[in-house]
Structures are given as C-alpha cells and as structure tokens.
N, C-alpha and C positions, 0 to 999 in steps of 0.2 A: 844387374849387369854393371860392370865398371863403366861409368858414363863417358870415359875418354877412349873406350875401345871402339875402333872403326871396324865395322863388320865387313866381311867379304860379300858384297852385294850380288855377285854372280852366283855364289854358293847359296845365298838366301833365296834367290830367284829360282834356282834349279830345284831346291827342296819344295818351295811353294808350288811350283808347277807339277811336281811329282804327286803331291798330296791331292791337288785339285783334280788331276786327271784320273788318279787311282780311285778316288771316291766317286767320281762321275761314272766309272765303270762298275764299281761294286761298293755301294754305300752300306757297310756294316761295321760293327765295332771291331771285329777281328782284323779287318783290313786297316782300320785306323791305327790299331795297336801295332800291327806288323810294319806299317810305314814308320812309326816312331822307333821300333826296335832297329829297323834298317838305318835310321839316322844315328842311333847310338853306335852301331857297328861302324858306320861310315866315319864318325868322329875318331874312333880308335884307330882305324886304318890310316886316316889322313895324318894323325899325329905320329904314328909309327913310321910311315913313309917319309915324312918331312925330317924326322930326327935321324933316320937311317942315312939320308942324303946330306944332312947338316948336323954333324955331331955337336952336342951341347957343350959350350965352353965351361959351364959350371954344372955340377951334378944337382939333381933335384933331391931334396932331403926326405921326401915322403916315402914311407915304408909301411908294411903291415904293422898294425898296432898303434900307428900314429893317428890320433883321432881329434886333434885340436880343431880342424876345420869342420868336423862333424858337430861342433857346437855353434857354428854359424847358423843363421836362419835360412835354411835351404829353400830355394825357390824351384818350382817345376811347372811345366805346362799341364793342362788337364789330362792329355793322353798319357803322359809319364806317370801321373798319379794312378790312372786306371791300370797301367801295366803292373805297377807295384801291387795294387790290390788284387789283380788277377793272379800274380805269382804267389801271393800269400795264400789265396784260396785253393790253388792247385797243388802247392808243394809244401806248405807248412802244416804241421799237426794242429788239430783244433786248439789244444792248450796254448801253443805258441801264438796262434792267431789271436786268441783272447788276450794274452799278455801284451802284445803289441797294440791291439785295439785300445786296451786300458791306458797304455802309455800315451797314445795319440790324444785321447780324450783329456787326460790329466794335464798334459803339456799345453794343449790348446786352451784349456781354461786359464792356465797361468799367463798366457799371452794376451788375453782379452784386455783391450783398452790401453795397451802399452805402445809407445812410439818405437820406431826403429832404433833410435838412440838408447832408449830404455832397455830394449831387447838385447842390444849389443852389450850393454853394461852387465846384464844378468845372464849372459849366454853360458857361463860356466855351469849354471844350474838348469839349462834348457837344451840338453843334447837332442840330436835327432832321435826320434823314437825307434828308428831302425838300427841304431847302434847297439850291438850285442856282444859283450865280452871283448870290447875294443876291436870289433870287426863290423863291417856293414853287412846286415843280414840279407841284403838284396844287391850285393856289389855288381854282378853282371848287368843288372837292370837299373843301376843308379842314374839319376837325372843327368842331363847334359851339363848343367851348372856344376855338379859335383865333379864331372870329368875335367872341368877347367881348373879346379882347385890344385894348387901346387905351391911349393915354397923352397927356398934355398937354405933356410936356417931354422932348424927344429926348435932351438932355444928361443928364438924370437916368437914363434907361434905359441909356445908354452907361456912366455911372459905376457904376450898380448891377450891370451885367454884369461890369465889370472888378473890382469889389469882391467879387463872388460872393454878393450878398445879393438879397432879393426884396421888401424892404419900402419903405413910404413913398410910393408913387405914388398920386396922386389919380385918380379915375375917374368916369365917368357911370354911375349905377346902372342905368339902362334898358339900357345896352349889355351888362350882365351878365344882368339878369333875363330878357330875351327868349330869348337863345340857351340859357342854362342851364336855363330852364324847359322848353324844347323838348327838350333833352337828357335831362332827368329824365323827361319823358313817354315818350320812346322807351324808356328803360331799364325803366320800370315796365310799359309795354305789352309789350315782348318778354319780360320776366320773367313777366307774367301768362299769356303764351302758351307758357310752358314752356321758353324759351330762356335760356341763361346771360346774366345781365344784371349786369355789373359794369363799373366804370370801369377802363380799362386804360392802361398806359404804351404810347403809340403805337409807339415804336421797337421794343420787345420784341414786342408783339403783331403788328406788321407783318412782322417777321422770320419769325415762325411762319407767318403767312398766306401769305407768299411761298414758303416752303419746302413747304407742304402745300396744294396747289390744291383739295382736297376739304374743307378745314376749314370753309368756310361752310355746306355742306350738312350736315355733322355737327353744327355749332352749331344750325342750324335744327331738326334732329331732336331736340334737347334734350340733346346731349352737353356735358359740361364740357370744352371744348376749350382754354381758357386757364387756366394755373395761377395 
C-alpha cells in the first residue's frame, strides 16, 4: 500500500465487523470467500457512485490491453488468493490450469531472495502469472490492490516499466482509499477471527494454493499456511 494513503477507518471497521460476525455465524471457507467477493463488489460500487457524483477532471488512461501495472508485484490477502484458485478450478480447462500453475511456480522461483527494489528493477520480466494475451484471466475476481491501480499517462507507465522504476505517477486519492480500506478491513476481520492475516505476494501465494487444494480449509482453521 502507498504509505501516505490515509484509510477510511469507518469503512475498515465496518468490513472488519462484517467478517467477524459472519464467520461467528457460519465458519466455512465458502462464507469467507463470499465476504471477500462482496468487498470486491463494494469497492466497484463505491468508485462508480463517487465518480458519478464527482466527474473526474482528468481522464484515466487505463484501457483494455494496457498491462504495465500487471508487471508490478501484485499483493493480495489470503482470501483473495483462495478465490482465484477456486475460480481456476471451477471455470478453467485443465490444460489452462496447468499452464498458469507452471507460470506461478516459474515466476516464484525467479523472485526468491530478491529485495523489493530488485524486483521492481526486473519487473518487465516478471509479469503477473494471470496475464494472458494482454488481459487478466480473472479480471472480475482481481485483488483489491489491482482495483486501485490507475494512471493518467500511458506513456509514463510504459517508460517506467522499461526503466524498472515505480515512481512519479499521479493518481486519484479516492481510487486508492476505497479498495485499500476494504482490503484492510478484510485483513483485520480475518485476523480477529483467528485466521492468518497478512499481505501476500500473489504469485508465490497462488503457486502454493494451486499445489495444495486443502490450504483454504487449513487457513480458516487458524493454521499459518503462508510463510
């Protein structure tokens, strides 16, 4: 998360309470994933409503086929990782599942031992494993951090990727505050419910979730399943 973003603490608290209360009533993996899907939908609706009431003074440059931010090191919560793994198992053909699994393992191996600065410098060669023909293979279920990503200048994004840096891009504050507040609420809620609650590297965590189909149940039972 951008360290200077001040979250909406009321929104964080509402999501946290929703998670704690729902899991107290029905503690199962499907409930945990449904809560996370609701947070994703909530993020989209908040952004749409805000921008309908407050027209943007500058257009956002992002469009289909624009994949520069898909080379950032995507972060996700455990539940978001399990949603993606579930979607793949239910909706992707076996061959496609195996191809993405192979990419997650290969890219995870390339990241071992590298600092964030080193990963940023090499990110042109470290795309998200879910990037497929310049499209996100799980776009409706993409993590909340991905929903926050946006830019005003496509050329700047392209140059930044080629240079291996991450700095200098302007952004709309609300496009970070809403999804990142919802993300923080999910983490706090699952943490309060006794689940491992940490921000994960999507590639590495997804590789583990795809290799271990029971990982979600173990996570919900309170096990520290991600290193």
